[in-house]
C-alpha positions, 0 to 999 in steps of 0.5 A: 276527834282523833287524828285518824277521824279528822283525816277521814273527815277532811278526805270526805269533805275534800272529795265532795266539795272539790268535785262541786267547785270543779264541775259546777262553780268554777265557771260561775266563779270565774265569770262573776268575780274574775277581773272585777278589780281595777289596778292603776297602770300608768298615765298618758296624755289625754286623747279626744274621746277619753273619759274626762273623769279619768283626768289626773289633775296633779300631772295635768297641772305639772305638764300644762296639758291634760293627762289621764289615769289608765287602769287595767283589770286585776287578773288575780283575786284574793278571796277572804272567808270570814267564818263564824265559830261562835257557840251558835254554830253547834246547833242542828235539828234535822240532818247536820249542824250549822258548823258542818254546813259552814265547813262544806260551803267554805271548802267549796268556795276555797276550791273554786278559788284555787281552780282559778289560780287565785288566793284564799285566806280565812278569818275565824271569828267569834266575839273576837278574832280567833285565828287568821290564815293569810291568803295563799294559793294551792291545794295544800293550803286549802286542805290546811283550811279544811282541817282548821274548819273541822277541828278549830275550837274557839276561846270565846262563844259570842258573835261580833261580825263588825269586829271581823269586818273591821279586822278584814279592812285593816289586814286586807289593804287591796280590794278582795272578794269576801264571804261572811259565812255565819248564822248572822245572829248578832244584834250589832251587825243588824244595826247599821247605825252602830257608831264604831270606827269614827261613826261609820259602821265597819260593815259600811266601810268593808262593803265600800272597800271590798266585794262583800257577800253574806251567806246566812246558815240557819236551822229550821228551828232557828225560825220556828218552835215545834209544839213539844211541851215544856222545854229547858233551853240554853243560849249557846253563846251566853250560857243562859238557861230558860224554860219555854212552854212550846205548847202555848201558841203565843210562845211559838208565835213570839219566837217566829216573830222575833226571827222575822224581825231579825230577817227584816233587820238583815234586809235593811243592812243588805239594802243600805250597803249593797251586800250580795246575800243568800240564806241556806238552811242546814237541811237544804241543798246549798248548791242552788243557793250558791248558784243564786249568789254567784248570779245575783 
Protein backbone atom coordinates (compact mmCIF):
# COMPACT_ATOMS: atom_id res chain seq x y z
CA UNK A 1 0.00 0.00 0.00
CA UNK A 2 1.43 3.36 -1.06
CA UNK A 3 1.42 6.40 1.22
CA UNK A 4 -1.30 8.01 -0.92
CA UNK A 5 -3.50 4.89 -0.76
CA UNK A 6 -3.02 4.70 3.00
CA UNK A 7 -3.95 8.36 3.39
CA UNK A 8 -7.12 7.83 1.37
CA UNK A 9 -8.08 4.82 3.49
CA UNK A 10 -7.41 6.73 6.71
CA UNK A 11 -9.57 9.60 5.48
CA UNK A 12 -12.37 7.25 4.45
CA UNK A 13 -12.46 5.41 7.76
CA UNK A 14 -12.18 8.72 9.67
CA UNK A 15 -15.25 10.15 7.94
CA UNK A 16 -17.33 7.02 8.56
CA UNK A 17 -16.33 6.18 12.12
CA UNK A 18 -16.03 9.73 13.46
CA UNK A 19 -19.55 10.42 12.31
CA UNK A 20 -20.85 7.26 13.98
CA UNK A 21 -19.08 7.99 17.25
CA UNK A 22 -20.24 11.61 17.37
CA UNK A 23 -23.86 11.11 16.33
CA UNK A 24 -24.68 7.66 17.71
CA UNK A 25 -22.23 6.31 20.27
CA UNK A 26 -21.03 9.33 22.23
CA UNK A 27 -24.14 9.46 24.41
CA UNK A 28 -24.16 5.73 25.03
CA UNK A 29 -20.45 5.71 25.81
CA UNK A 30 -20.85 8.60 28.27
CA UNK A 31 -23.82 7.11 30.11
CA UNK A 32 -22.34 3.62 30.39
CA UNK A 33 -18.67 4.26 31.13
CA UNK A 34 -18.29 7.80 32.42
CA UNK A 35 -17.65 8.03 36.12
CA UNK A 36 -17.79 4.28 36.74
CA UNK A 37 -14.36 4.25 38.35
CA UNK A 38 -13.92 5.37 41.96
CA UNK A 39 -10.78 7.08 43.23
CA UNK A 40 -9.75 7.58 46.87
CA UNK A 41 -10.24 11.18 48.00
CA UNK A 42 -9.72 11.50 51.79
CA UNK A 43 -10.55 10.13 55.23
CA UNK A 44 -12.95 11.82 57.60
CA UNK A 45 -14.47 11.08 60.98
CA UNK A 46 -17.32 8.59 61.01
CA UNK A 47 -20.84 10.09 61.17
CA UNK A 48 -24.08 8.27 62.02
CA UNK A 49 -25.51 6.75 58.85
CA UNK A 50 -22.15 6.17 57.14
CA UNK A 51 -21.52 2.74 55.64
CA UNK A 52 -19.47 0.77 58.17
CA UNK A 53 -17.78 -1.04 55.29
CA UNK A 54 -15.97 2.22 54.48
CA UNK A 55 -14.23 2.40 57.87
CA UNK A 56 -10.46 2.80 57.60
CA UNK A 57 -9.33 0.55 60.42
CA UNK A 58 -5.70 1.71 60.38
CA UNK A 59 -6.62 5.36 60.90
CA UNK A 60 -9.34 4.38 63.38
CA UNK A 61 -6.78 2.49 65.48
CA UNK A 62 -4.37 5.48 65.51
CA UNK A 63 -7.02 8.07 66.35
CA UNK A 64 -9.00 5.91 68.80
CA UNK A 65 -12.26 6.87 67.08
CA UNK A 66 -13.77 5.69 63.79
CA UNK A 67 -12.77 7.22 60.47
CA UNK A 68 -14.03 6.30 56.99
CA UNK A 69 -12.52 6.41 53.51
CA UNK A 70 -14.17 8.83 51.11
CA UNK A 71 -14.15 8.12 47.39
CA UNK A 72 -15.13 10.21 44.40
CA UNK A 73 -15.96 9.34 40.82
CA UNK A 74 -13.11 9.40 38.36
CA UNK A 75 -14.17 11.91 35.74
CA UNK A 76 -11.50 10.88 33.28
CA UNK A 77 -11.29 7.36 31.94
CA UNK A 78 -8.66 5.44 30.06
CA UNK A 79 -9.86 3.16 27.28
CA UNK A 80 -7.56 0.39 26.05
CA UNK A 81 -8.14 -1.37 22.74
CA UNK A 82 -6.60 -4.85 22.52
CA UNK A 83 -6.42 -5.50 18.78
CA UNK A 84 -5.91 -8.99 17.35
CA UNK A 85 -3.41 -8.81 14.46
CA UNK A 86 -2.95 -12.57 14.03
CA UNK A 87 -3.10 -14.34 10.68
CA UNK A 88 -6.78 -15.29 10.98
CA UNK A 89 -7.91 -11.66 10.65
CA UNK A 90 -6.97 -11.83 6.94
CA UNK A 91 -10.10 -13.75 6.09
CA UNK A 92 -13.42 -12.68 4.63
CA UNK A 93 -15.78 -14.25 2.10
CA UNK A 94 -18.64 -11.80 1.63
CA UNK A 95 -18.21 -8.04 1.93
CA UNK A 96 -14.88 -7.45 3.68
CA UNK A 97 -12.03 -8.99 5.66
CA UNK A 98 -12.18 -9.41 9.41
CA UNK A 99 -9.26 -6.97 9.65
CA UNK A 100 -11.40 -4.26 7.99
CA UNK A 101 -14.26 -4.75 10.45
CA UNK A 102 -11.79 -4.73 13.36
CA UNK A 103 -10.30 -1.46 12.12
CA UNK A 104 -13.68 0.26 11.78
CA UNK A 105 -14.92 -0.83 15.20
CA UNK A 106 -11.65 0.15 16.88
CA UNK A 107 -11.71 3.56 15.17
CA UNK A 108 -15.32 4.12 16.23
CA UNK A 109 -14.48 3.32 19.86
CA UNK A 110 -11.39 5.55 19.72
CA UNK A 111 -13.39 8.52 18.42
CA UNK A 112 -16.11 7.90 21.04
CA UNK A 113 -13.39 8.05 23.67
CA UNK A 114 -11.95 11.40 22.63
CA UNK A 115 -15.43 12.87 22.14
CA UNK A 116 -15.73 12.52 25.92
CA UNK A 117 -12.22 13.88 26.56
CA UNK A 118 -10.87 10.51 27.69
CA UNK A 119 -7.60 8.83 26.78
CA UNK A 120 -7.29 5.86 24.44
CA UNK A 121 -4.41 3.43 24.00
CA UNK A 122 -3.85 0.32 21.90
CA UNK A 123 -2.19 -3.07 22.33
CA UNK A 124 -1.61 -4.97 19.08
CA UNK A 125 -1.20 -8.67 19.80
CA UNK A 126 -0.71 -11.95 18.00
CA UNK A 127 0.92 -14.80 19.90
CA UNK A 128 3.17 -12.02 21.24
CA UNK A 129 2.72 -8.35 22.06
CA UNK A 130 3.41 -6.73 18.70
CA UNK A 131 3.03 -3.03 19.54
CA UNK A 132 1.89 -0.79 22.38
CA UNK A 133 0.54 2.72 21.83
CA UNK A 134 0.28 4.50 25.22
CA UNK A 135 -3.04 6.19 26.06
CA UNK A 136 -3.39 9.81 24.98
CA UNK A 137 -6.11 12.28 24.09
CA UNK A 138 -6.84 14.14 20.87
CA UNK A 139 -7.83 13.64 17.26
CA UNK A 140 -4.21 13.51 16.06
CA UNK A 141 -3.60 10.57 18.37
CA UNK A 142 -6.68 8.74 17.05
CA UNK A 143 -5.60 9.31 13.44
CA UNK A 144 -2.22 7.81 14.34
CA UNK A 145 -4.05 4.78 15.74
CA UNK A 146 -6.11 4.45 12.54
CA UNK A 147 -2.99 4.56 10.39
CA UNK A 148 -1.48 1.78 12.47
CA UNK A 149 -4.71 -0.25 12.29
CA UNK A 150 -4.62 -0.11 8.49
CA UNK A 151 -0.92 -0.55 7.85
CA UNK A 152 0.54 -2.57 10.73
CA UNK A 153 1.95 -5.98 9.79
CA UNK A 154 2.80 -8.34 12.68
CA UNK A 155 5.95 -10.43 13.02
CA UNK A 156 3.98 -13.45 14.26
CA UNK A 157 0.75 -15.08 13.09
CA UNK A 158 -0.61 -17.02 16.10
CA UNK A 159 -3.00 -15.84 18.82
CA UNK A 160 -2.51 -15.55 22.58
CA UNK A 161 -5.25 -13.45 24.16
CA UNK A 162 -4.12 -14.29 27.69
CA UNK A 163 -0.69 -12.82 26.93
CA UNK A 164 -2.38 -9.60 25.82
CA UNK A 165 -4.51 -9.48 28.97
CA UNK A 166 -1.48 -10.16 31.15
CA UNK A 167 0.35 -7.30 29.43
CA UNK A 168 -2.66 -5.03 29.99
CA UNK A 169 -2.69 -5.83 33.70
CA UNK A 170 1.03 -5.06 33.99
CA UNK A 171 1.11 -1.88 31.92
CA UNK A 172 -2.21 -0.33 33.03
CA UNK A 173 -2.04 0.07 36.80
CA UNK A 174 -5.27 2.04 37.24
CA UNK A 175 -8.68 0.66 36.36
CA UNK A 176 -9.64 1.17 32.72
CA UNK A 177 -12.28 0.20 30.18
CA UNK A 178 -10.75 -2.44 27.91
CA UNK A 179 -12.07 -3.86 24.63
CA UNK A 180 -10.65 -7.09 23.21
CA UNK A 181 -11.40 -6.94 19.47
CA UNK A 182 -10.66 -10.34 17.96
CA UNK A 183 -12.13 -13.43 16.31
CA UNK A 184 -11.31 -15.08 19.67
CA UNK A 185 -9.86 -18.15 17.99
CA UNK A 186 -7.57 -19.14 20.83
CA UNK A 187 -8.05 -22.43 22.66
CA UNK A 188 -6.11 -21.22 25.71
CA UNK A 189 -8.44 -18.25 26.15
CA UNK A 190 -11.44 -20.60 26.11
CA UNK A 191 -9.92 -22.53 29.03
CA UNK A 192 -10.47 -20.56 32.24
CA UNK A 193 -8.58 -23.27 34.10
CA UNK A 194 -5.30 -22.19 32.42
CA UNK A 195 -2.58 -22.06 35.06
CA UNK A 196 -0.62 -18.96 34.02
CA UNK A 197 0.09 -16.14 36.45
CA UNK A 198 0.47 -18.24 39.63
CA UNK A 199 -2.51 -20.44 38.90
CA UNK A 200 -5.04 -17.67 38.13
CA UNK A 201 -5.82 -17.19 34.43
CA UNK A 202 -4.94 -13.73 33.08
CA UNK A 203 -8.53 -13.28 31.84
CA UNK A 204 -9.78 -13.65 35.42
CA UNK A 205 -7.22 -11.18 36.78
CA UNK A 206 -7.93 -8.64 34.03
CA UNK A 207 -11.70 -8.89 34.46
CA UNK A 208 -11.37 -8.20 38.19
CA UNK A 209 -9.09 -5.21 37.73
CA UNK A 210 -10.64 -3.62 34.62
CA UNK A 211 -14.00 -3.18 32.94
CA UNK A 212 -13.40 -5.85 30.32
CA UNK A 213 -15.41 -6.20 27.10
CA UNK A 214 -15.03 -8.72 24.26
CA UNK A 215 -16.01 -7.99 20.66
CA UNK A 216 -15.85 -11.13 18.54
CA UNK A 217 -15.39 -10.54 14.80
CA UNK A 218 -16.21 -13.53 12.63
CA UNK A 219 -17.01 -14.46 9.05
CA UNK A 220 -19.95 -16.53 7.93
CA UNK A 221 -17.55 -19.24 6.76
CA UNK A 222 -15.99 -19.47 10.21
CA UNK A 223 -19.27 -21.01 11.33
CA UNK A 224 -20.30 -23.09 8.32
CA UNK A 225 -18.82 -24.63 5.19
CA UNK A 226 -20.54 -24.38 1.81
CA UNK A 227 -21.03 -27.44 -0.36
CA UNK A 228 -18.44 -26.66 -3.06
CA UNK A 229 -16.70 -30.01 -3.42
CA UNK A 230 -13.03 -30.73 -2.70
CA UNK A 231 -11.05 -27.82 -1.26
CA UNK A 232 -7.44 -27.37 -0.23
CA UNK A 233 -7.44 -25.07 2.79
CA UNK A 234 -4.65 -23.43 4.76
CA UNK A 235 -4.56 -22.45 8.43
CA UNK A 236 -3.68 -18.74 8.37
CA UNK A 237 -1.91 -18.95 11.74
CA UNK A 238 0.02 -22.21 11.52
CA UNK A 239 0.37 -22.53 7.74
CA UNK A 240 -0.88 -26.13 7.82
CA UNK A 241 -2.67 -27.26 4.63
CA UNK A 242 -5.34 -29.96 4.37
CA UNK A 243 -7.84 -31.22 1.83
CA UNK A 244 -11.51 -30.99 2.82
CA UNK A 245 -14.35 -32.63 0.91
CA UNK A 246 -17.13 -30.11 1.53
CA UNK A 247 -19.46 -32.25 -0.57
CA UNK A 248 -19.70 -34.66 2.37
CA UNK A 249 -22.48 -33.75 4.79
CA UNK A 250 -20.51 -35.28 7.68
CA UNK A 251 -17.59 -32.91 7.03
CA UNK A 252 -19.84 -29.85 6.99
CA UNK A 253 -21.62 -30.97 10.15
CA UNK A 254 -18.33 -31.62 11.98
CA UNK A 255 -17.10 -28.16 10.98
CA UNK A 256 -20.30 -26.51 12.26
CA UNK A 257 -20.16 -28.54 15.47
CA UNK A 258 -16.57 -27.41 16.14
CA UNK A 259 -17.76 -23.80 15.83
CA UNK A 260 -20.68 -24.40 18.22
CA UNK A 261 -18.36 -25.94 20.79
CA UNK A 262 -16.00 -22.98 20.55
CA UNK A 263 -18.89 -20.58 21.13
CA UNK A 264 -20.06 -22.61 24.12
CA UNK A 265 -16.54 -22.46 25.57
CA UNK A 266 -16.52 -18.67 25.13
CA UNK A 267 -19.89 -18.41 26.87
CA UNK A 268 -18.37 -20.27 29.82
CA UNK A 269 -15.53 -17.72 29.95
CA UNK A 270 -18.02 -14.84 29.86
CA UNK A 271 -20.23 -16.27 32.59
CA UNK A 272 -17.33 -17.08 34.92
CA UNK A 273 -15.59 -13.71 34.52
CA UNK A 274 -18.50 -11.34 33.97
CA UNK A 275 -17.06 -10.04 30.70
CA UNK A 276 -19.49 -8.01 28.59
CA UNK A 277 -19.48 -9.37 25.05
CA UNK A 278 -20.97 -9.15 21.59
CA UNK A 279 -20.37 -10.94 18.28
CA UNK A 280 -20.19 -9.14 14.93
CA UNK A 281 -20.24 -10.87 11.53
CA UNK A 282 -18.22 -9.23 8.78
CA UNK A 283 -21.26 -8.80 6.51
CA UNK A 284 -23.51 -7.39 9.25
CA UNK A 285 -24.01 -3.87 10.60
CA UNK A 286 -21.77 -3.49 13.65
CA UNK A 287 -23.64 -0.36 14.83
CA UNK A 288 -26.48 -2.39 16.37
CA UNK A 289 -24.00 -4.79 17.95
CA UNK A 290 -22.05 -1.98 19.63
CA UNK A 291 -25.28 -0.41 20.86
CA UNK A 292 -26.18 -3.75 22.48
CA UNK A 293 -22.77 -3.91 24.10
CA UNK A 294 -23.04 -0.39 25.53
CA UNK A 295 -26.52 -1.11 26.92
CA UNK A 296 -25.67 -4.56 28.31
